[in-house]
mmCIF file as Biopython writes it, N, C-alpha, C and O atoms, coordinates in Angstrom:
data_model
#
loop_
_atom_site.group_PDB
_atom_site.id
_atom_site.type_symbol
_atom_site.label_atom_id
_atom_site.label_alt_id
_atom_site.label_comp_id
_atom_site.label_asym_id
_atom_site.label_entity_id
_atom_site.label_seq_id
_atom_site.pdbx_PDB_ins_code
_atom_site.Cartn_x
_atom_site.Cartn_y
_atom_site.Cartn_z
_atom_site.occupancy
_atom_site.B_iso_or_equiv
_atom_site.auth_seq_id
_atom_site.auth_asym_id
_atom_site.pdbx_PDB_model_num
ATOM 1   N N  . MET A ? 1  ? 62.634 45.840 -12.409 1.0 0.0 1  A 1 
ATOM 2   C CA . MET A ? 1  ? 63.834 45.408 -13.014 1.0 0.0 1  A 1 
ATOM 3   C C  . MET A ? 1  ? 63.558 44.847 -14.176 1.0 0.0 1  A 1 
ATOM 4   O O  . MET A ? 1  ? 62.502 44.231 -14.319 1.0 0.0 1  A 1 
ATOM 5   N N  . LYS A ? 2  ? 64.536 44.984 -15.263 1.0 0.0 2  A 1 
ATOM 6   C CA . LYS A ? 2  ? 64.284 44.503 -16.513 1.0 0.0 2  A 1 
ATOM 7   C C  . LYS A ? 2  ? 64.757 42.682 -16.498 1.0 0.0 2  A 1 
ATOM 8   O O  . LYS A ? 2  ? 65.632 42.167 -15.801 1.0 0.0 2  A 1 
ATOM 9   N N  . PRO A ? 3  ? 64.063 42.162 -17.269 1.0 0.0 3  A 1 
ATOM 10  C CA . PRO A ? 3  ? 64.333 40.765 -17.399 1.0 0.0 3  A 1 
ATOM 11  C C  . PRO A ? 3  ? 65.846 40.340 -18.003 1.0 0.0 3  A 1 
ATOM 12  O O  . PRO A ? 3  ? 66.320 41.164 -18.785 1.0 0.0 3  A 1 
ATOM 13  N N  . ARG A ? 4  ? 66.560 39.284 -17.759 1.0 0.0 4  A 1 
ATOM 14  C CA . ARG A ? 4  ? 67.901 39.029 -17.907 1.0 0.0 4  A 1 
ATOM 15  C C  . ARG A ? 4  ? 67.706 37.836 -18.893 1.0 0.0 4  A 1 
ATOM 16  O O  . ARG A ? 4  ? 66.807 37.001 -18.801 1.0 0.0 4  A 1 
ATOM 17  N N  . ARG A ? 5  ? 68.661 37.875 -19.832 1.0 0.0 5  A 1 
ATOM 18  C CA . ARG A ? 5  ? 68.474 36.633 -20.908 1.0 0.0 5  A 1 
ATOM 19  C C  . ARG A ? 5  ? 69.961 36.084 -20.661 1.0 0.0 5  A 1 
ATOM 20  O O  . ARG A ? 5  ? 70.935 36.813 -20.853 1.0 0.0 5  A 1 
ATOM 21  N N  . LEU A ? 6  ? 70.078 34.778 -20.232 1.0 0.0 6  A 1 
ATOM 22  C CA . LEU A ? 6  ? 71.177 33.984 -19.991 1.0 0.0 6  A 1 
ATOM 23  C C  . LEU A ? 6  ? 71.300 32.525 -20.957 1.0 0.0 6  A 1 
ATOM 24  O O  . LEU A ? 6  ? 70.377 31.865 -21.436 1.0 0.0 6  A 1 
ATOM 25  N N  . ARG A ? 7  ? 72.424 32.349 -21.025 1.0 0.0 7  A 1 
ATOM 26  C CA . ARG A ? 7  ? 72.592 30.917 -21.898 1.0 0.0 7  A 1 
ATOM 27  C C  . ARG A ? 7  ? 73.328 29.894 -20.888 1.0 0.0 7  A 1 
ATOM 28  O O  . ARG A ? 7  ? 74.356 30.115 -20.248 1.0 0.0 7  A 1 
ATOM 29  N N  . VAL A ? 8  ? 72.590 28.788 -20.903 1.0 0.0 8  A 1 
ATOM 30  C CA . VAL A ? 8  ? 73.121 27.706 -20.200 1.0 0.0 8  A 1 
ATOM 31  C C  . VAL A ? 8  ? 74.199 26.864 -21.097 1.0 0.0 8  A 1 
ATOM 32  O O  . VAL A ? 8  ? 74.000 26.344 -22.195 1.0 0.0 8  A 1 
ATOM 33  N N  . SER A ? 9  ? 75.375 26.876 -20.333 1.0 0.0 9  A 1 
ATOM 34  C CA . SER A ? 9  ? 76.477 26.406 -21.039 1.0 0.0 9  A 1 
ATOM 35  C C  . SER A ? 9  ? 77.095 25.008 -20.106 1.0 0.0 9  A 1 
ATOM 36  O O  . SER A ? 9  ? 76.370 24.311 -19.395 1.0 0.0 9  A 1 
ATOM 37  N N  . TYR A ? 10 ? 78.348 24.828 -20.266 1.0 0.0 10 A 1 
ATOM 38  C CA . TYR A ? 10 ? 78.768 23.533 -19.313 1.0 0.0 10 A 1 
ATOM 39  C C  . TYR A ? 10 ? 79.917 24.040 -18.738 1.0 0.0 10 A 1 
ATOM 40  O O  . TYR A ? 10 ? 80.581 24.971 -19.193 1.0 0.0 10 A 1 
ATOM 41  N N  . GLN A ? 11 ? 80.166 23.341 -17.613 1.0 0.0 11 A 1 
ATOM 42  C CA . GLN A ? 11 ? 81.411 23.490 -16.836 1.0 0.0 11 A 1 
ATOM 43  C C  . GLN A ? 11 ? 82.433 22.333 -17.210 1.0 0.0 11 A 1 
ATOM 44  O O  . GLN A ? 11 ? 82.165 21.138 -17.334 1.0 0.0 11 A 1 
ATOM 45  N N  . GLN A ? 12 ? 83.807 23.025 -17.379 1.0 0.0 12 A 1 
ATOM 46  C CA . GLN A ? 12 ? 84.902 22.027 -17.772 1.0 0.0 12 A 1 
ATOM 47  C C  . GLN A ? 12 ? 84.952 21.092 -16.533 1.0 0.0 12 A 1 
ATOM 48  O O  . GLN A ? 12 ? 84.955 21.669 -15.446 1.0 0.0 12 A 1 
ATOM 49  N N  . PRO A ? 13 ? 84.990 19.785 -16.534 1.0 0.0 13 A 1 
ATOM 50  C CA . PRO A ? 13 ? 84.969 18.928 -15.414 1.0 0.0 13 A 1 
ATOM 51  C C  . PRO A ? 13 ? 86.498 19.152 -14.888 1.0 0.0 13 A 1 
ATOM 52  O O  . PRO A ? 13 ? 87.372 19.590 -15.636 1.0 0.0 13 A 1 
ATOM 53  N N  . GLN A ? 14 ? 86.737 18.795 -13.484 1.0 0.0 14 A 1 
ATOM 54  C CA . GLN A ? 14 ? 87.952 18.948 -12.972 1.0 0.0 14 A 1 
ATOM 55  C C  . GLN A ? 14 ? 88.332 17.455 -12.918 1.0 0.0 14 A 1 
ATOM 56  O O  . GLN A ? 14 ? 88.171 16.820 -11.876 1.0 0.0 14 A 1 
ATOM 57  N N  . SER A ? 15 ? 88.791 16.940 -13.936 1.0 0.0 15 A 1 
ATOM 58  C CA . SER A ? 15 ? 89.180 15.464 -13.964 1.0 0.0 15 A 1 
ATOM 59  C C  . SER A ? 15 ? 90.301 15.310 -15.058 1.0 0.0 15 A 1 
ATOM 60  O O  . SER A ? 15 ? 90.490 16.142 -15.945 1.0 0.0 15 A 1 
ATOM 61  N N  . GLN A ? 16 ? 91.044 14.115 -14.890 1.0 0.0 16 A 1 
ATOM 62  C CA . GLN A ? 16 ? 92.177 14.060 -15.808 1.0 0.0 16 A 1 
ATOM 63  C C  . GLN A ? 16 ? 91.666 13.032 -16.968 1.0 0.0 16 A 1 
ATOM 64  O O  . GLN A ? 16 ? 92.339 12.801 -17.973 1.0 0.0 16 A 1 
ATOM 65  N N  . VAL A ? 17 ? 90.504 12.493 -16.727 1.0 0.0 17 A 1 
ATOM 66  C CA . VAL A ? 17 ? 89.719 11.769 -18.047 1.0 0.0 17 A 1 
ATOM 67  C C  . VAL A ? 17 ? 89.437 12.932 -18.842 1.0 0.0 17 A 1 
ATOM 68  O O  . VAL A ? 17 ? 89.055 14.056 -18.516 1.0 0.0 17 A 1 
ATOM 69  N N  . PRO A ? 18 ? 89.778 12.287 -20.245 1.0 0.0 18 A 1 
ATOM 70  C CA . PRO A ? 18 ? 89.420 13.219 -21.353 1.0 0.0 18 A 1 
ATOM 71  C C  . PRO A ? 18 ? 87.758 13.429 -21.440 1.0 0.0 18 A 1 
ATOM 72  O O  . PRO A ? 18 ? 86.956 12.528 -21.194 1.0 0.0 18 A 1 
ATOM 73  N N  . LEU A ? 19 ? 87.453 14.576 -21.774 1.0 0.0 19 A 1 
ATOM 74  C CA . LEU A ? 19 ? 86.227 15.260 -21.892 1.0 0.0 19 A 1 
ATOM 75  C C  . LEU A ? 19 ? 85.313 14.326 -22.670 1.0 0.0 19 A 1 
ATOM 76  O O  . LEU A ? 19 ? 84.131 14.299 -22.324 1.0 0.0 19 A 1 
ATOM 77  N N  . ARG A ? 20 ? 85.706 13.566 -23.665 1.0 0.0 20 A 1 
ATOM 78  C CA . ARG A ? 20 ? 84.558 12.698 -24.276 1.0 0.0 20 A 1 
ATOM 79  C C  . ARG A ? 20 ? 84.208 11.760 -23.609 1.0 0.0 20 A 1 
ATOM 80  O O  . ARG A ? 20 ? 83.247 11.172 -24.106 1.0 0.0 20 A 1 
ATOM 81  N N  . TRP A ? 21 ? 84.700 11.202 -22.345 1.0 0.0 21 A 1 
ATOM 82  C CA . TRP A ? 21 ? 84.309 10.290 -21.506 1.0 0.0 21 A 1 
ATOM 83  C C  . TRP A ? 21 ? 83.444 10.919 -20.369 1.0 0.0 21 A 1 
ATOM 84  O O  . TRP A ? 21 ? 82.899 10.180 -19.548 1.0 0.0 21 A 1 
ATOM 85  N N  . LEU A ? 22 ? 83.339 11.997 -20.324 1.0 0.0 22 A 1 
ATOM 86  C CA . LEU A ? 22 ? 82.460 12.664 -19.071 1.0 0.0 22 A 1 
ATOM 87  C C  . LEU A ? 22 ? 81.221 13.174 -19.567 1.0 0.0 22 A 1 
ATOM 88  O O  . LEU A ? 22 ? 81.270 13.658 -20.698 1.0 0.0 22 A 1 
ATOM 89  N N  . ALA A ? 23 ? 80.262 13.173 -19.053 1.0 0.0 23 A 1 
ATOM 90  C CA . ALA A ? 23 ? 78.759 13.935 -19.181 1.0 0.0 23 A 1 
ATOM 91  C C  . ALA A ? 23 ? 79.059 15.291 -19.206 1.0 0.0 23 A 1 
ATOM 92  O O  . ALA A ? 23 ? 79.656 15.725 -18.220 1.0 0.0 23 A 1 
ATOM 93  N N  . LEU A ? 24 ? 78.779 16.077 -20.122 1.0 0.0 24 A 1 
ATOM 94  C CA . LEU A ? 24 ? 78.604 17.540 -19.708 1.0 0.0 24 A 1 
ATOM 95  C C  . LEU A ? 24 ? 77.617 17.993 -18.777 1.0 0.0 24 A 1 
ATOM 96  O O  . LEU A ? 24 ? 76.476 17.536 -18.714 1.0 0.0 24 A 1 
ATOM 97  N N  . MET A ? 25 ? 78.061 18.862 -18.088 1.0 0.0 25 A 1 
ATOM 98  C CA . MET A ? 25 ? 77.136 19.148 -16.759 1.0 0.0 25 A 1 
ATOM 99  C C  . MET A ? 25 ? 76.575 20.724 -17.094 1.0 0.0 25 A 1 
ATOM 100 O O  . MET A ? 25 ? 77.401 21.609 -17.315 1.0 0.0 25 A 1 
ATOM 101 N N  . PRO A ? 26 ? 75.345 20.967 -17.112 1.0 0.0 26 A 1 
ATOM 102 C CA . PRO A ? 26 ? 74.816 22.121 -17.215 1.0 0.0 26 A 1 
ATOM 103 C C  . PRO A ? 26 ? 75.520 23.316 -16.307 1.0 0.0 26 A 1 
ATOM 104 O O  . PRO A ? 26 ? 76.018 23.106 -15.201 1.0 0.0 26 A 1 
ATOM 105 N N  . PHE A ? 27 ? 75.485 24.309 -16.813 1.0 0.0 27 A 1 
ATOM 106 C CA . PHE A ? 27 ? 76.315 25.492 -16.002 1.0 0.0 27 A 1 
ATOM 107 C C  . PHE A ? 27 ? 75.626 26.910 -16.020 1.0 0.0 27 A 1 
ATOM 108 O O  . PHE A ? 27 ? 75.326 27.227 -17.171 1.0 0.0 27 A 1 
ATOM 109 N N  . LEU A ? 28 ? 75.325 27.754 -15.172 1.0 0.0 28 A 1 
ATOM 110 C CA . LEU A ? 28 ? 74.450 28.963 -15.639 1.0 0.0 28 A 1 
ATOM 111 C C  . LEU A ? 28 ? 75.008 29.902 -14.281 1.0 0.0 28 A 1 
ATOM 112 O O  . LEU A ? 28 ? 74.812 29.788 -13.071 1.0 0.0 28 A 1 
ATOM 113 N N  . ARG A ? 29 ? 75.879 30.976 -15.195 1.0 0.0 29 A 1 
ATOM 114 C CA . ARG A ? 29 ? 76.475 31.831 -14.229 1.0 0.0 29 A 1 
ATOM 115 C C  . ARG A ? 29 ? 75.480 33.243 -14.198 1.0 0.0 29 A 1 
ATOM 116 O O  . ARG A ? 29 ? 74.971 33.761 -15.192 1.0 0.0 29 A 1 
ATOM 117 N N  . LEU A ? 30 ? 75.371 33.636 -13.008 1.0 0.0 30 A 1 
ATOM 118 C CA . LEU A ? 30 ? 74.543 34.862 -12.636 1.0 0.0 30 A 1 
ATOM 119 C C  . LEU A ? 30 ? 75.971 35.601 -12.034 1.0 0.0 30 A 1 
ATOM 120 O O  . LEU A ? 30 ? 76.828 35.052 -11.341 1.0 0.0 30 A 1 
ATOM 121 N N  . GLN A ? 31 ? 75.955 36.890 -12.474 1.0 0.0 31 A 1 
ATOM 122 C CA . GLN A ? 31 ? 77.067 37.739 -11.861 1.0 0.0 31 A 1 
ATOM 123 C C  . GLN A ? 31 ? 76.415 39.261 -12.712 1.0 0.0 31 A 1 
ATOM 124 O O  . GLN A ? 31 ? 75.819 39.403 -13.780 1.0 0.0 31 A 1 
ATOM 125 N N  . GLY A ? 32 ? 76.854 40.208 -11.682 1.0 0.0 32 A 1 
ATOM 126 C CA . GLY A ? 32 ? 76.250 41.487 -12.042 1.0 0.0 32 A 1 
ATOM 127 C C  . GLY A ? 32 ? 75.928 42.377 -10.933 1.0 0.0 32 A 1 
ATOM 128 O O  . GLY A ? 32 ? 75.505 41.902 -9.879  1.0 0.0 32 A 1 
ATOM 129 N N  . ARG A ? 33 ? 76.107 43.710 -11.098 1.0 0.0 33 A 1 
ATOM 130 C CA . ARG A ? 33 ? 75.556 44.542 -9.959  1.0 0.0 33 A 1 
ATOM 131 C C  . ARG A ? 33 ? 74.087 44.514 -9.861  1.0 0.0 33 A 1 
ATOM 132 O O  . ARG A ? 33 ? 73.536 44.965 -8.857  1.0 0.0 33 A 1 
ATOM 133 N N  . TRP A ? 34 ? 73.439 44.029 -10.808 1.0 0.0 34 A 1 
ATOM 134 C CA . TRP A ? 34 ? 71.904 43.882 -10.739 1.0 0.0 34 A 1 
ATOM 135 C C  . TRP A ? 34 ? 71.680 42.986 -9.683  1.0 0.0 34 A 1 
ATOM 136 O O  . TRP A ? 34 ? 70.675 43.144 -8.990  1.0 0.0 34 A 1 
ATOM 137 N N  . LEU A ? 35 ? 72.662 41.836 -9.394  1.0 0.0 35 A 1 
ATOM 138 C CA . LEU A ? 35 ? 72.222 40.945 -8.396  1.0 0.0 35 A 1 
ATOM 139 C C  . LEU A ? 35 ? 71.898 41.807 -7.043  1.0 0.0 35 A 1 
ATOM 140 O O  . LEU A ? 35 ? 70.865 41.800 -6.375  1.0 0.0 35 A 1 
ATOM 141 N N  . ASP A ? 36 ? 73.073 42.532 -6.853  1.0 0.0 36 A 1 
ATOM 142 C CA . ASP A ? 36 ? 73.004 43.338 -5.418  1.0 0.0 36 A 1 
ATOM 143 C C  . ASP A ? 36 ? 71.734 44.328 -5.431  1.0 0.0 36 A 1 
ATOM 144 O O  . ASP A ? 36 ? 71.036 44.452 -4.425  1.0 0.0 36 A 1 
ATOM 145 N N  . ARG A ? 37 ? 71.457 45.065 -6.695  1.0 0.0 37 A 1 
ATOM 146 C CA . ARG A ? 37 ? 70.298 45.835 -6.199  1.0 0.0 37 A 1 
ATOM 147 C C  . ARG A ? 37 ? 69.016 45.037 -6.429  1.0 0.0 37 A 1 
ATOM 148 O O  . ARG A ? 37 ? 67.960 45.663 -6.343  1.0 0.0 37 A 1 
ATOM 149 N N  . ALA A ? 38 ? 68.976 43.752 -6.706  1.0 0.0 38 A 1 
ATOM 150 C CA . ALA A ? 38 ? 67.806 42.885 -6.482  1.0 0.0 38 A 1 
ATOM 151 C C  . ALA A ? 38 ? 67.642 42.240 -5.203  1.0 0.0 38 A 1 
ATOM 152 O O  . ALA A ? 38 ? 66.762 41.412 -4.968  1.0 0.0 38 A 1 
ATOM 153 N N  . GLY A ? 39 ? 68.655 42.707 -4.249  1.0 0.0 39 A 1 
ATOM 154 C CA . GLY A ? 39 ? 68.786 42.149 -2.760  1.0 0.0 39 A 1 
ATOM 155 C C  . GLY A ? 39 ? 69.717 40.974 -2.638  1.0 0.0 39 A 1 
ATOM 156 O O  . GLY A ? 39 ? 69.670 40.312 -1.601  1.0 0.0 39 A 1 
ATOM 157 N N  . PHE A ? 40 ? 70.545 40.656 -3.577  1.0 0.0 40 A 1 
ATOM 158 C CA . PHE A ? 40 ? 71.309 39.386 -3.376  1.0 0.0 40 A 1 
ATOM 159 C C  . PHE A ? 40 ? 72.825 39.868 -3.197  1.0 0.0 40 A 1 
ATOM 160 O O  . PHE A ? 40 ? 73.743 39.798 -4.013  1.0 0.0 40 A 1 
ATOM 161 N N  . ALA A ? 41 ? 72.822 40.347 -1.972  1.0 0.0 41 A 1 
ATOM 162 C CA . ALA A ? 41 ? 74.321 40.969 -1.563  1.0 0.0 41 A 1 
ATOM 163 C C  . ALA A ? 41 ? 75.298 39.662 -1.412  1.0 0.0 41 A 1 
ATOM 164 O O  . ALA A ? 41 ? 74.942 38.502 -1.204  1.0 0.0 41 A 1 
ATOM 165 N N  . VAL A ? 42 ? 76.609 40.161 -1.570  1.0 0.0 42 A 1 
ATOM 166 C CA . VAL A ? 42 ? 77.563 39.351 -1.422  1.0 0.0 42 A 1 
ATOM 167 C C  . VAL A ? 42 ? 77.478 38.495 0.134   1.0 0.0 42 A 1 
ATOM 168 O O  . VAL A ? 42 ? 77.282 39.109 1.183   1.0 0.0 42 A 1 
ATOM 169 N N  . GLY A ? 43 ? 77.623 37.309 0.086   1.0 0.0 43 A 1 
ATOM 170 C CA . GLY A ? 43 ? 77.632 36.537 1.221   1.0 0.0 43 A 1 
ATOM 171 C C  . GLY A ? 43 ? 76.169 36.223 1.723   1.0 0.0 43 A 1 
ATOM 172 O O  . GLY A ? 43 ? 76.021 35.526 2.727   1.0 0.0 43 A 1 
ATOM 173 N N  . ALA A ? 44 ? 75.082 36.733 1.029   1.0 0.0 44 A 1 
ATOM 174 C CA . ALA A ? 44 ? 73.741 36.198 1.406   1.0 0.0 44 A 1 
ATOM 175 C C  . ALA A ? 44 ? 73.494 34.641 1.097   1.0 0.0 44 A 1 
ATOM 176 O O  . ALA A ? 44 ? 74.107 34.091 0.182   1.0 0.0 44 A 1 
ATOM 177 N N  . ASP A ? 45 ? 72.567 33.955 1.901   1.0 0.0 45 A 1 
ATOM 178 C CA . ASP A ? 45 ? 72.205 32.583 1.608   1.0 0.0 45 A 1 
ATOM 179 C C  . ASP A ? 45 ? 70.944 32.825 0.544   1.0 0.0 45 A 1 
ATOM 180 O O  . ASP A ? 45 ? 70.205 33.803 0.428   1.0 0.0 45 A 1 
ATOM 181 N N  . VAL A ? 46 ? 70.969 31.876 -0.009  1.0 0.0 46 A 1 
ATOM 182 C CA . VAL A ? 46 ? 69.723 31.794 -1.000  1.0 0.0 46 A 1 
ATOM 183 C C  . VAL A ? 46 ? 69.076 30.486 -0.836  1.0 0.0 46 A 1 
ATOM 184 O O  . VAL A ? 46 ? 69.708 29.582 -0.288  1.0 0.0 46 A 1 
ATOM 185 N N  . ASN A ? 47 ? 67.666 30.263 -1.332  1.0 0.0 47 A 1 
ATOM 186 C CA . ASN A ? 47 ? 67.087 28.986 -1.353  1.0 0.0 47 A 1 
ATOM 187 C C  . ASN A ? 47 ? 66.812 29.016 -2.908  1.0 0.0 47 A 1 
ATOM 188 O O  . ASN A ? 47 ? 66.523 30.062 -3.488  1.0 0.0 47 A 1 
ATOM 189 N N  . VAL A ? 48 ? 66.921 27.798 -3.540  1.0 0.0 48 A 1 
ATOM 190 C CA . VAL A ? 48 ? 66.694 27.665 -4.873  1.0 0.0 48 A 1 
ATOM 191 C C  . VAL A ? 48 ? 65.387 26.613 -4.891  1.0 0.0 48 A 1 
ATOM 192 O O  . VAL A ? 48 ? 65.428 25.495 -4.378  1.0 0.0 48 A 1 
ATOM 193 N N  . GLN A ? 49 ? 64.325 27.127 -5.515  1.0 0.0 49 A 1 
ATOM 194 C CA . GLN A ? 49 ? 63.218 26.126 -5.825  1.0 0.0 49 A 1 
ATOM 195 C C  . GLN A ? 49 ? 63.134 25.857 -7.002  1.0 0.0 49 A 1 
ATOM 196 O O  . GLN A ? 49 ? 63.026 26.714 -7.880  1.0 0.0 49 A 1 
ATOM 197 N N  . VAL A ? 50 ? 63.177 24.418 -7.235  1.0 0.0 50 A 1 
ATOM 198 C CA . VAL A ? 50 ? 63.256 23.644 -8.646  1.0 0.0 50 A 1 
ATOM 199 C C  . VAL A ? 50 ? 62.023 22.948 -9.229  1.0 0.0 50 A 1 
ATOM 200 O O  . VAL A ? 50 ? 61.501 21.985 -8.668  1.0 0.0 50 A 1 
ATOM 201 N N  . GLU A ? 51 ? 61.587 23.459 -10.347 1.0 0.0 51 A 1 
ATOM 202 C CA . GLU A ? 51 ? 60.664 22.986 -10.939 1.0 0.0 51 A 1 
ATOM 203 C C  . GLU A ? 51 ? 61.019 22.791 -12.510 1.0 0.0 51 A 1 
ATOM 204 O O  . GLU A ? 51 ? 62.016 23.313 -13.009 1.0 0.0 51 A 1 
ATOM 205 N N  . PRO A ? 52 ? 60.079 21.963 -13.261 1.0 0.0 52 A 1 
ATOM 206 C CA . PRO A ? 52 ? 60.456 21.487 -14.544 1.0 0.0 52 A 1 
ATOM 207 C C  . PRO A ? 52 ? 60.574 23.028 -15.103 1.0 0.0 52 A 1 
ATOM 208 O O  . PRO A ? 52 ? 59.750 23.901 -14.828 1.0 0.0 52 A 1 
ATOM 209 N N  . GLY A ? 53 ? 61.710 23.218 -15.920 1.0 0.0 53 A 1 
ATOM 210 C CA . GLY A ? 53 ? 61.732 24.429 -16.717 1.0 0.0 53 A 1 
ATOM 211 C C  . GLY A ? 53 ? 61.670 25.951 -16.031 1.0 0.0 53 A 1 
ATOM 212 O O  . GLY A ? 53 ? 61.471 27.012 -16.623 1.0 0.0 53 A 1 
ATOM 213 N N  . ARG A ? 54 ? 61.869 25.767 -14.802 1.0 0.0 54 A 1 
ATOM 214 C CA . ARG A ? 54 ? 61.722 26.916 -13.981 1.0 0.0 54 A 1 
ATOM 215 C C  . ARG A ? 54 ? 62.655 26.755 -12.626 1.0 0.0 54 A 1 
ATOM 216 O O  . ARG A ? 54 ? 62.596 25.745 -11.925 1.0 0.0 54 A 1 
ATOM 217 N N  . LEU A ? 55 ? 63.500 27.845 -12.350 1.0 0.0 55 A 1 
ATOM 218 C CA . LEU A ? 55 ? 64.190 28.030 -11.096 1.0 0.0 55 A 1 
ATOM 219 C C  . LEU A ? 55 ? 63.736 29.317 -10.483 1.0 0.0 55 A 1 
ATOM 220 O O  . LEU A ? 55 ? 63.571 30.367 -11.103 1.0 0.0 55 A 1 
ATOM 221 N N  . VAL A ? 56 ? 63.559 29.136 -9.264  1.0 0.0 56 A 1 
ATOM 222 C CA . VAL A ? 56 ? 63.094 30.463 -8.481  1.0 0.0 56 A 1 
ATOM 223 C C  . VAL A ? 56 ? 64.094 30.512 -7.266  1.0 0.0 56 A 1 
ATOM 224 O O  . VAL A ? 56 ? 64.151 29.575 -6.469  1.0 0.0 56 A 1 
ATOM 225 N N  . ILE A ? 57 ? 64.858 31.602 -7.153  1.0 0.0 57 A 1 
ATOM 226 C CA . ILE A ? 57 ? 65.898 31.956 -6.285  1.0 0.0 57 A 1 
ATOM 227 C C  . ILE A ? 57 ? 65.341 33.024 -5.380  1.0 0.0 57 A 1 
ATOM 228 O O  . ILE A ? 57 ? 64.681 33.986 -5.774  1.0 0.0 57 A 1 
ATOM 229 N N  . GLU A ? 58 ? 65.667 32.764 -4.129  1.0 0.0 58 A 1 
ATOM 230 C CA . GLU A ? 58 ? 65.093 33.757 -3.179  1.0 0.0 58 A 1 
ATOM 231 C C  . GLU A ? 58 ? 66.279 33.893 -2.089  1.0 0.0 58 A 1 
ATOM 232 O O  . GLU A ? 58 ? 66.895 32.910 -1.678  1.0 0.0 58 A 1 
ATOM 233 N N  . VAL A ? 59 ? 66.494 35.005 -1.733  1.0 0.0 59 A 1 
ATOM 234 C CA . VAL A ? 59 ? 67.215 35.338 -0.595  1.0 0.0 59 A 1 
ATOM 235 C C  . VAL A ? 59 ? 66.667 34.852 0.897   1.0 0.0 59 A 1 
ATOM 236 O O  . VAL A ? 59 ? 65.552 35.124 1.341   1.0 0.0 59 A 1 
ATOM 237 N N  . ILE A ? 60 ? 67.450 34.257 1.416   1.0 0.0 60 A 1 
ATOM 238 C CA . ILE A ? 60 ? 66.907 33.630 2.857   1.0 0.0 60 A 1 
ATOM 239 C C  . ILE A ? 60 ? 67.019 34.705 3.829   1.0 0.0 60 A 1 
ATOM 240 O O  . ILE A ? 60 ? 68.117 35.136 4.181   1.0 0.0 60 A 1 
ATOM 241 N N  . ASP A ? 61 ? 65.949 35.135 4.261   1.0 0.0 61 A 1 
ATOM 242 C CA . ASP A ? 61 ? 65.979 36.282 5.375   1.0 0.0 61 A 1 
ATOM 243 C C  . ASP A ? 61 ? 66.501 35.326 6.844   1.0 0.0 61 A 1 
ATOM 244 O O  . ASP A ? 61 ? 65.996 34.292 7.282   1.0 0.0 61 A 1 
ATOM 245 N N  . PRO A ? 62 ? 67.687 36.115 7.369   1.0 0.0 62 A 1 
ATOM 246 C CA . PRO A ? 62 ? 68.418 35.418 8.601   1.0 0.0 62 A 1 
ATOM 247 C C  . PRO A ? 62 ? 67.223 35.697 9.714   1.0 0.0 62 A 1 
ATOM 248 O O  . PRO A ? 62 ? 67.042 34.856 10.595  1.0 0.0 62 A 1 
ATOM 249 N N  . GLN A ? 63 ? 66.475 36.798 9.664   1.0 0.0 63 A 1 
ATOM 250 C CA . GLN A ? 63 ? 65.540 37.051 10.910  1.0 0.0 63 A 1 
ATOM 251 C C  . GLN A ? 63 ? 64.269 36.141 10.784  1.0 0.0 63 A 1 
ATOM 252 O O  . GLN A ? 63 ? 63.551 36.059 11.780  1.0 0.0 63 A 1 
ATOM 253 N N  . LYS A ? 64 ? 63.948 35.493 9.723   1.0 0.0 64 A 1 
ATOM 254 C CA . LYS A ? 64 ? 62.898 34.706 9.666   1.0 0.0 64 A 1 
ATOM 255 C C  . LYS A ? 64 ? 63.288 33.399 10.064  1.0 0.0 64 A 1 
ATOM 256 O O  . LYS A ? 64 ? 62.417 32.701 10.583  1.0 0.0 64 A 1 
ATOM 257 N N  . THR A ? 65 ? 64.535 32.891 9.908   1.0 0.0 65 A 1 
ATOM 258 C CA . THR A ? 65 ? 64.992 31.663 10.002  1.0 0.0 65 A 1 
ATOM 259 C C  . THR A ? 65 ? 65.827 31.403 11.388  1.0 0.0 65 A 1 
ATOM 260 O O  . THR A ? 65 ? 66.263 30.314 11.761  1.0 0.0 65 A 1 
ATOM 261 N N  . GLY A ? 66 ? 65.946 32.654 12.059  1.0 0.0 66 A 1 
ATOM 262 C CA . GLY A ? 66 ? 66.279 32.557 13.232  1.0 0.0 66 A 1 
ATOM 263 C C  . GLY A ? 66 ? 67.921 32.410 13.628  1.0 0.0 66 A 1 
ATOM 264 O O  . GLY A ? 66 ? 68.366 32.226 14.760  1.0 0.0 66 A 1 
ATOM 265 N N  . THR A ? 67 ? 68.753 32.557 12.273  1.0 0.0 67 A 1 
ATOM 266 C CA . THR A ? 67 ? 70.179 32.340 12.238  1.0 0.0 67 A 1 
ATOM 267 C C  . THR A ? 67 ? 70.696 33.812 11.968  1.0 0.0 67 A 1 
ATOM 268 O O  . THR A ? 67 ? 70.337 34.414 10.955  1.0 0.0 67 A 1 
ATOM 269 N N  . VAL A ? 68 ? 71.407 34.282 12.746  1.0 0.0 68 A 1 
ATOM 270 C CA . VAL A ? 68 ? 71.898 35.723 12.653  1.0 0.0 68 A 1 
ATOM 271 C C  . VAL A ? 68 ? 73.522 35.515 12.523  1.0 0.0 68 A 1 
ATOM 272 O O  . VAL A ? 68 ? 74.264 36.493 12.425  1.0 0.0 68 A 1 
#
């Protein structure tokens, strides 16, 4: 599959406090049919491994974890 290029933006806080008083929270949206083709079906549980400058997202196989 081809690489995807996305941009980190921010999510609007769910608060009545003016935005200038809140720290912006980074937000990354992943959506598209390409996720399904890559094995990320609707309802799938995922594991996110976090490293500096890198995220690794993997589908959790319920057969390996014993949860079905």
